[in-house]
N, C-alpha and C positions, 0 to 999 in steps of 0.2 A: 191713864191717865200720867203716873209718877214716871214710867216708863217712856214715854213720851216726850217728858219734860226732860230727862236726860238726855236721853238723844238727839234733841235738838242742843242741851249746855253742851255737850260734847264736840259738836259741828258747829258751835259758831263764834265771830269772831272774838269772845272775850274770852273763849274757852285755847282756843288757838293762839291767842296774843304771846309774842316774843321780842320782847324789848332789844335781844341782841341783834336783833334781824330789824330792817327800816323797810317791812313788807307795805304793800302800798292798798288801801283800802279803796271803797267806790261803795256805794247805795243809787236803789232806785231813787229816782227824780221826787213822784212825791212822799217816801223818806228825807228826802233830804230837806225839801220844804218845814217840815217839823225837827230837823236837828235829827232824827234815827239813823243813826252810821253804826246798831249792832252792839254797842259797848256798855260800860257801864253807866256810864249815863249821859243825854245828848247833848249835841254838840251848839254853837249857837246857829241860829236859823241863816244871818246873813254869810254863812260861806257860798259862795259861786263856783269853786273847784269842784270838776267830781271826781276827783282823786284826790285824797290827804293819805300821809302817815302822820301815826300815833307815836310820843313820847313814853308817854306813861299811862297807864290806865287811870291814876290816879294819883294825887301827891298833896303834901300836907298843908294845900290850900284848898282841898277838895275841886281842884281843878283838871281837868286835860286835855295837855299840850300837843296840839297839832301843828302840823305843816301843808301844805300844796303839797300834791305826788304828783300835776301832770307833768313836770321835768324828767321825772322818772320814766314814765309812762311814753311821753315819746321820747325819750332818747332809747329805749328798746326801741318802737318805731322804722327811727331812724336807722337804729343799730343792721336791723334784721331788713332791711332794704338794701343799705349799701353794704353789707358786708354777711353776707346770709352763711358762710360758713365760720364756726367753730367749735374749739374741742369739746369731745362729749365726757364727761365724767367718768375717770377711772374707777372698775370697781376695785373695794377696799380688800386690803390681804386679807388671808383669815388669819394668821397669828399680827399683831400689833406692833410695831416697829416704833420704839421710842428714839427721841431724839436729845442728847442731853444736852448740845450744843444750844438747841433753846426751851429750853425747860429753866422754870425759875428755880429759887432756891425752896422751897414749899413744894414743888411737884419733884424734885430732885428725892427730895427726902419720902414722899411718896411713894416712890418707885425703891429706893433702898428697901424699905416696912415692907411692902408685897415682895420683892423679892426672897428677901429673910425666909417668909413666911412659908412661901407657895411653891419657890424651886432650889432654896440653899440645900432643902435635903438630897433632893432627886438629882441636882449636879453632883454633892458629893459621891454616891452611888455613884454615879457615869465615871468619878474618877478613880475610884477604885478599880470597876471594870476595864478602863481603861478604852471607853470608849470615847471622852473625849481626855484633854490638854489642860490646865491650868489660864494658857491661854485664848482659848476658846470661852471663856467668861459670856464676852458683850455678846458673841454670837448666837451666845444659848441664853442669853437673855432679851435678844433684840433690841441692844442700843446700839446707836452709834451713832459718831461726835460731826456729822454733816453740816458745815457752816452752808453752804448755798442750799436750799431748802428748793428750788425750781425741779429741781426734779422727783421731788418725794412725793411716793403716790400715798403715803399711810403715814400718819405724823400724830402726836403721842398728844395734841390737842382738841383731834377726831375732825379736822378737816380732810377735804379729798381734797386739794388743789383749786387753786383758782380758773374757774370754767369760761366760756362764753355766758352771754345773756341771755342768747338761742341757743339751739341745738336743734338737729332731727339728725335722723338716718339718708336725708336729700343731702349730698352735697357737689356746686356746682360748681367745683375746683374754682385754679389759681387765675393771675390775668386776666379779668375782665374789667370794660371800664365802669369806670364813675365821674362826674361830674363835679370837679371842685375849684375851689381857688387857691392861688399864693396867697399868702398870709406875709412871711419874711424872711428873711437870711437866720439859721444858727447857724453852731457849732458843726451838726452831724448835715448842712447842705439847706435845706426850705423846709419850712410850715408850710402841711398845705389845708383848707379846713374844706373839708366835705363833711355838710350836712350835721354840724356843730363838732365832729371829731376833728381833732388836730394831728396828722398823717405826716410821716416821715417822707422827704424826697432827697434821697443823698446825692451828691455830690458828684459820683460819676454817671449818677441816671442824670445828672440835669447839666450833663455836658452838651443838649441842643440848646438850652436856655436862652435866646438872646437879651430878653428885656425880665429880670427880675422883681422886676417893680411894676409889673403887668398885673390888674386886679381882672382883669376878665375871666368868665369860666371858661373852664378849656375840661381837656377829657383827659384822665390819670388814667392809669392799671394798677390794681390791687397785686401786688405781690405774698403779704405776708397780713393777716386782721386778728387781733388776737389780746387779753389783759393780762399782765404783767402781775406780781405776784400781790401789790398793792391791789389790785382790781382797776388801774386804768390800761383805757386805750391804748394799745398799743398796732399802729397802723404803718406801713410801708408799700409806696407807690412808686411807681415808676411813672416815666412820661410817651414808651413806646414798647410796644405786647411782643413779646418772646418770637413771637411768628412775622413782625415787622419784614418787609424786602431790604430796608438797611438798618444794619447792626450800626452803625454810630450816628445816633443824634445828631453833631454836629452838622453832619455832612447835607443831611438833612435839611437844615436851617442857616445852610449858608446863604440861599437865597436874600441879599440884600442891596439896598442901595449900594452898600461900602464894598461890594464883593468885585474886585478884577473880571470874575469871567459874566459881572452883571453887564458892564458893559460891552464883551465882546462876543457875547450868545444869549441879547434880550430877545429874539425873536425866534431861540431856536427852542423846540417842546422836548428835545433831545435833555437826556441827563448829562446837563453840563458839569456834573463832578468829576464822572467816570476818565477825561482826557487831564486833570487840575494834576499838576507837578506837586512836589514835597513843598520847593522856597515859594509855590503860588497859593498853596496855602497859609502858609506860615508870614508870607511877607506883601500880604495884600495892596498894602495904601504903594511899595515901590512899585508894585507892578501895574497899577492906576498911572500911578503916574509918567510909568513909559507907555502907557496904552494912550492918555492925554497928549507927550510928545509925537507919538505915532499921525495922531489925528492930526495934529497941527503941521505933518511934511517934516518933520526931522527922522532920517532912519538910520537903526543903529544896526549894527551886524552883532547878529545872535547868533554863535555856535555852540550854543550848549543844545545836545541832544538828549531827548525825555527818554526816560527809561521804561525799553517796552513793554517790561512786568512790572510796571507801575499798579493795574488794574488790582493785578492779581495780590499783590504784596499788600494795597487795601484792604482787598477780602479778607486774605490773612490775619491783618492786623485785627478786623473786626470781630472776625471767629474767637480770635483770643481774648478780645474784652467779655465779651458774652461768657465766655468757659470760667474765665475770674469773677464773673458774676454771680454763676449759678453756683460757683462753689464754696459762696461765701453764704 
């Protein structure tokens, strides 16, 4: 009986509770009705949520503070559906590296005491044998002073870095489509809402966006999805996939009522932009006025000869734009 009770206690929510982690707890429906969540005391029976987070097992007022955990559970489901790729936890190094730049004064004093007690004598012996030089003291103690902790694989605080909320051996790759809507413009370009996550559509990827105020649901392509050092989602999307036939989104979205080509080739199903000159693309209003004059009987002599290599030049520009985006 004692062994079974001890085993149950070790695997109970009460024993596994950690106040530093916002763990989400759930309980079967019959137990929720009587307030039994496996904690020190029962929670109120009026709770209608299926998931809760516990602030503390006990307080001075003999209470168990709790909050609904449904939002966290739904976020994980949305993230897994829209952004299945995440970084896996990297294995910890055999020797723990200490970052003095992020230590508190108390942690730094503790490091000095441990180094003096356990490694000072051995380091002096290596100096006498000329196996080390005094300048290698920080390398020997595994101490660095890195202010940028984004690439730290190990840390003196015991964290293995921020990883995605879900991860597995199956990777679907990037540049896959998701559904979202543009929210507003910001410093980096546009903010895009995707399943409750705010993604970034940078300015270069928004070249073909005709109406930034369009709130309709449209298709975006995910280029990157991860969590930053603070655990906040960081997602980048584009309007077109890398395998799209046209590399410049502006040319794909040039078909509108203000386009000079719209009046000249309204019934032509071929690619209207293949023969577009640079002057027509940059000054559509002037060429529309010329078209109106032609339609009213006015004849103007146009001695301008189009560049025969225009199509090749535009394809070259598109390739350069794609290469510059890939290298960033």
